[in-house]
C-alpha positions as CSV (number, residue, x, y, z in Angstrom):
1,X,0.0,0.0,0.0
2,X,1.4,3.4,-1.0
3,X,1.3,6.2,1.5
4,X,0.7,9.7,0.1
5,X,3.5,12.1,0.9
6,X,2.7,15.5,2.6
7,X,3.2,18.6,0.4
8,X,6.6,19.4,2.0
9,X,7.8,15.9,1.5
10,X,6.6,15.9,-2.0
11,X,8.4,19.1,-2.9
12,X,11.6,17.9,-1.3
13,X,11.5,14.5,-3.0
14,X,10.9,16.1,-6.4
15,X,13.5,18.9,-6.0
16,X,16.2,16.7,-4.3
17,X,15.8,13.2,-5.6
18,X,18.1,10.5,-4.1
19,X,19.0,12.7,-1.2
20,X,18.8,12.1,2.5
21,X,16.3,14.4,4.2
22,X,16.4,15.1,7.9
23,X,14.1,17.5,9.8
24,X,16.0,20.1,11.7
25,X,13.2,22.3,13.2
26,X,9.5,22.7,13.2
27,X,9.3,25.5,15.8
28,X,7.7,27.9,13.4
29,X,8.6,27.1,9.7
30,X,9.8,23.7,8.7
31,X,13.6,23.3,8.2
32,X,15.3,20.3,6.7
33,X,18.9,19.2,6.1
34,X,19.2,17.7,2.6
35,X,22.3,15.7,1.8
36,X,23.5,13.9,-1.3
37,X,26.9,12.8,-2.6
38,X,27.8,16.3,-3.7
39,X,26.8,18.6,-0.9
40,X,24.5,19.4,2.0
41,X,22.0,22.3,1.9
42,X,19.3,23.6,4.3
43,X,15.8,23.9,3.0
44,X,13.4,26.2,4.8
45,X,9.7,25.9,4.0
46,X,8.2,29.2,5.1
47,X,4.5,28.9,6.1
48,X,4.5,32.5,7.2
49,X,3.2,34.3,4.1
50,X,4.2,37.7,5.4
51,X,7.9,37.1,5.0
52,X,9.1,38.7,1.7
53,X,11.6,36.1,0.7
54,X,13.3,38.2,-2.0
55,X,14.1,40.9,0.6
56,X,15.2,38.2,3.0
57,X,17.8,37.1,0.4
58,X,18.9,40.7,-0.1
59,X,19.4,41.2,3.7
60,X,21.5,38.1,3.8
61,X,23.6,39.2,0.9
62,X,24.3,42.6,2.5
63,X,25.2,41.0,5.9
64,X,27.5,38.6,4.1
65,X,29.7,41.5,3.0
66,X,30.8,41.9,6.6
67,X,30.2,38.6,8.4
68,X,30.1,34.9,7.7
69,X,26.5,34.3,6.7
70,X,24.5,31.3,5.5
71,X,24.3,32.0,1.8
72,X,20.9,31.9,0.1
73,X,21.2,29.8,-3.0
74,X,17.6,29.4,-4.3
75,X,14.2,31.0,-3.6
76,X,10.8,29.7,-4.6
77,X,8.7,32.8,-3.9
78,X,5.6,32.3,-5.9
79,X,4.2,29.4,-3.8
80,X,4.7,27.1,-6.8
81,X,6.0,24.6,-4.3
82,X,2.6,24.4,-2.5
83,X,1.1,26.4,0.4
84,X,4.6,27.7,1.4
85,X,7.6,29.5,0.0
86,X,11.0,28.0,0.0
87,X,14.5,29.2,0.8
88,X,17.5,27.0,0.0
89,X,20.7,27.9,1.8
90,X,24.2,26.5,2.3
91,X,24.7,24.3,5.3
92,X,27.1,25.5,8.0
93,X,28.1,22.9,10.6
94,X,27.8,24.0,14.1
95,X,25.4,24.7,17.0
96,X,23.0,27.6,17.4
97,X,23.9,30.1,20.2
98,X,20.8,29.4,22.2
99,X,21.8,25.8,22.6
100,X,25.5,26.8,23.2
101,X,24.4,29.1,26.0
102,X,22.2,26.4,27.6
103,X,25.3,24.2,27.7
104,X,27.6,27.0,28.8
105,X,29.2,25.2,31.7
106,X,30.2,22.3,29.5
107,X,31.0,24.4,26.4
108,X,32.1,27.9,27.5
109,X,32.0,30.7,24.9
110,X,34.6,33.2,24.2
111,X,32.5,36.1,25.4
112,X,34.7,38.8,24.0
113,X,34.7,37.3,20.5
114,X,30.9,36.8,20.7
115,X,30.3,40.4,21.8
116,X,32.5,41.6,18.9
117,X,30.6,39.4,16.4
118,X,27.2,40.7,17.6
119,X,28.2,44.3,17.3
120,X,29.6,43.5,13.9
121,X,26.2,42.2,13.1
122,X,24.5,45.4,14.2
123,X,26.8,47.4,12.0
124,X,26.1,45.1,9.1
125,X,22.4,45.6,9.5
126,X,22.9,49.3,9.3
127,X,24.0,48.7,5.7
128,X,20.7,47.1,4.7
129,X,18.5,49.3,2.5
130,X,14.9,49.8,3.7
131,X,12.2,47.7,2.1
132,X,9.6,50.5,2.1
133,X,9.3,54.1,3.5
134,X,7.9,54.6,6.9
135,X,8.4,52.9,10.3
136,X,7.3,49.3,10.8
137,X,8.0,45.7,10.2
138,X,9.1,44.7,6.8
139,X,6.4,42.1,6.1
140,X,4.1,42.0,3.0
141,X,0.9,42.8,4.9
142,X,2.2,44.8,7.8
143,X,1.2,48.5,8.2
144,X,3.7,51.3,8.0
145,X,3.6,54.4,10.2
146,X,4.6,58.0,9.8
147,X,6.4,58.2,13.2
148,X,8.5,55.8,15.2
149,X,6.2,56.2,18.3
150,X,3.2,55.1,16.3
151,X,5.0,52.0,15.2
152,X,6.2,51.0,18.6
153,X,3.0,51.7,20.4
154,X,0.9,49.9,17.8
155,X,2.7,46.6,18.2
156,X,3.1,47.1,22.0
157,X,-0.7,47.3,22.3
158,X,-1.2,44.4,19.9
159,X,1.3,42.1,21.7
160,X,0.1,43.1,25.2
161,X,-3.6,42.5,24.3
162,X,-2.8,38.8,23.7
163,X,-0.8,38.2,26.9
164,X,-2.2,40.8,29.4
165,X,-4.7,38.4,31.0
166,X,-1.9,36.0,32.1
167,X,-0.5,38.6,34.6
168,X,-1.7,40.0,38.0
169,X,-3.2,43.5,38.4
170,X,0.0,45.2,39.4
171,X,1.9,44.0,36.3
172,X,-1.1,44.9,34.1
173,X,-1.3,48.4,35.4
174,X,2.5,48.9,35.1
175,X,2.7,47.7,31.5
176,X,-0.5,49.7,30.5
177,X,1.2,52.9,31.8
178,X,4.5,52.1,30.1
179,X,2.9,51.5,26.7
180,X,0.8,54.7,26.9
181,X,3.7,56.9,28.3
182,X,7.0,55.1,28.7
183,X,7.6,54.5,25.0
184,X,7.1,58.1,24.3
185,X,10.5,58.9,25.9
186,X,12.2,56.1,24.0
187,X,10.8,57.1,20.6
188,X,12.2,60.6,20.3
189,X,12.9,61.9,16.9
190,X,16.6,62.9,17.4
191,X,17.9,59.4,16.6
192,X,19.6,58.0,13.5
193,X,16.9,55.5,12.5
194,X,17.9,52.6,10.4
195,X,17.1,49.0,9.5
196,X,17.0,46.8,12.6
197,X,16.9,43.0,13.1
198,X,13.7,42.9,15.1
199,X,13.8,39.2,15.7
200,X,17.4,38.6,16.7
201,X,16.9,35.6,18.9
202,X,20.0,33.4,19.5
203,X,18.8,30.6,17.2
204,X,19.6,33.0,14.3
205,X,23.3,32.7,15.0
206,X,25.6,29.7,15.1
207,X,29.0,28.7,16.6
208,X,30.6,26.8,13.9
209,X,32.6,23.6,14.2
210,X,35.9,25.7,14.2
211,X,34.7,27.9,17.1
212,X,33.9,31.0,15.0
213,X,30.4,32.6,14.6
214,X,28.1,33.0,11.7
215,X,24.6,34.4,10.9
216,X,22.0,31.8,10.0
217,X,18.8,33.8,9.5
218,X,17.2,37.1,10.2
219,X,13.6,36.7,9.1
220,X,12.0,39.9,10.5
221,X,13.5,43.4,10.2
222,X,12.1,46.9,10.2
223,X,12.9,50.5,10.5
224,X,13.7,51.6,14.1
225,X,16.3,53.1,16.5
226,X,19.8,52.0,17.5
227,X,18.5,51.3,21.0
228,X,15.9,48.9,19.6
229,X,18.6,47.2,17.6
230,X,20.7,46.6,20.7
231,X,17.7,45.5,22.8
232,X,16.6,42.9,20.2
233,X,19.9,41.1,21.0
234,X,20.4,42.0,24.7
235,X,16.9,40.7,25.7
236,X,18.1,37.2,24.6
237,X,21.3,37.5,26.7
238,X,19.5,38.0,30.0
239,X,20.9,35.7,32.7
240,X,24.1,35.1,30.8
241,X,27.5,36.6,31.6
242,X,27.9,37.6,27.9
243,X,25.3,40.3,28.3
244,X,27.6,42.7,30.2
245,X,30.4,42.1,27.6
246,X,28.0,42.9,24.8
247,X,27.0,46.2,26.4
248,X,30.6,47.1,26.9
249,X,31.3,46.5,23.2
250,X,28.2,48.5,22.3
251,X,29.3,51.5,24.4
252,X,32.8,51.3,22.9
253,X,31.8,51.0,19.2
254,X,28.3,52.4,18.8
255,X,28.3,55.9,20.3
256,X,24.9,56.7,18.8
257,X,23.0,54.2,20.9
258,X,21.0,55.9,23.7
259,X,21.5,53.1,26.2
260,X,18.9,54.4,28.6
261,X,16.3,53.5,26.1
262,X,17.4,49.9,25.8
263,X,15.2,48.6,28.7
264,X,12.1,50.0,27.0
265,X,12.8,48.0,23.8
266,X,13.7,44.9,25.8
267,X,10.3,45.2,27.2
268,X,8.8,45.6,23.7
269,X,10.6,42.5,22.5
270,X,9.5,40.5,25.6
271,X,5.9,41.5,24.9
272,X,6.3,40.2,21.3
273,X,7.6,36.8,22.5
274,X,4.8,36.6,25.1
275,X,2.3,37.3,22.3
276,X,3.7,34.4,20.2
277,X,3.3,32.0,23.1
278,X,-0.1,33.3,24.2
279,X,-1.3,32.8,20.6
280,X,0.3,29.4,20.1
281,X,0.2,27.8,23.6
282,X,-2.4,29.7,25.7
283,X,-3.0,26.5,27.8
284,X,0.7,26.2,28.9
285,X,1.9,29.5,30.2
286,X,4.2,27.8,32.7
287,X,6.2,26.5,29.7
288,X,6.8,29.9,28.1
289,X,10.6,30.6,28.0
290,X,12.8,32.7,25.9
291,X,15.4,30.6,24.0
292,X,18.4,29.8,26.3
293,X,16.7,31.4,29.4
294,X,16.7,29.5,32.6
295,X,13.7,31.6,33.8
296,X,10.0,31.3,32.9
297,X,9.1,34.2,30.6
298,X,6.3,35.6,32.7
299,X,8.6,35.8,35.7
300,X,11.3,37.3,33.6
301,X,8.9,40.1,32.5
302,X,8.0,40.9,36.1
303,X,11.7,40.9,37.1
304,X,12.4,43.3,34.2
305,X,9.7,45.7,35.3
306,X,10.8,45.6,38.9
307,X,14.4,46.3,37.9
308,X,13.8,49.2,35.5
309,X,10.3,50.6,35.9
310,X,8.7,49.9,39.3
């Protein structure tokens, strides 16, 4: 009896005949390692229709001028492969930074080298041209805004509306007030706005088999401030010793960053992560964690508020 293949398996079997196909991740999109006698490639099946894959490839190309980056080789952007788009990239052997940090005791990082690499990444992102005018996320269907404050507050309200009910009254009131007033101070106009990696979680970077670092993927970018760019990384380094080294490197090499605004944008990013979990796993809030974090995400948000805003 023949078993019908799923659409992803059908595409992979037809595009890569006589190849070994191993699933790597299904956290959001489906990612596969495809190997044959000649080479290994990574195939990402993007179920998120908002991601403009052509621009994603352009971002990767620009970053690769400064940093080791997983090269994009092919794009299937017209959904001819089924109800998904496809990005085929080179394969880089190594372990993502989230996993490395979770194993930190057994596999310590060179914190100075990592900090330098992450600031190199921020500088590389500054070379990326905007996808469209206005502030916002560079997605096909995402709105754009005339001011930075409108952009930040729009998504803060959207993210918080999904996760607000999971917190007690004190946290609710604090975040409500910060969204309506706190972001106003962090979205002033006298900043050198530029393209920012909004989703810079540590699974987007890899420590290679030779101990160096490389960029794997930056799927969501947008126009925002230098403090937002820093916070999009630093929020994922919470509870790790590399965080202080990263801030030292930022202060040394990125003088335009207004560091006092970074906690505001760390809060914004935490609300975005909470929103993802509240939408996908509303029945399991106790399992919500940031990648590589030893602390539950709801507790982490409360601790962040107490440290900076209460």
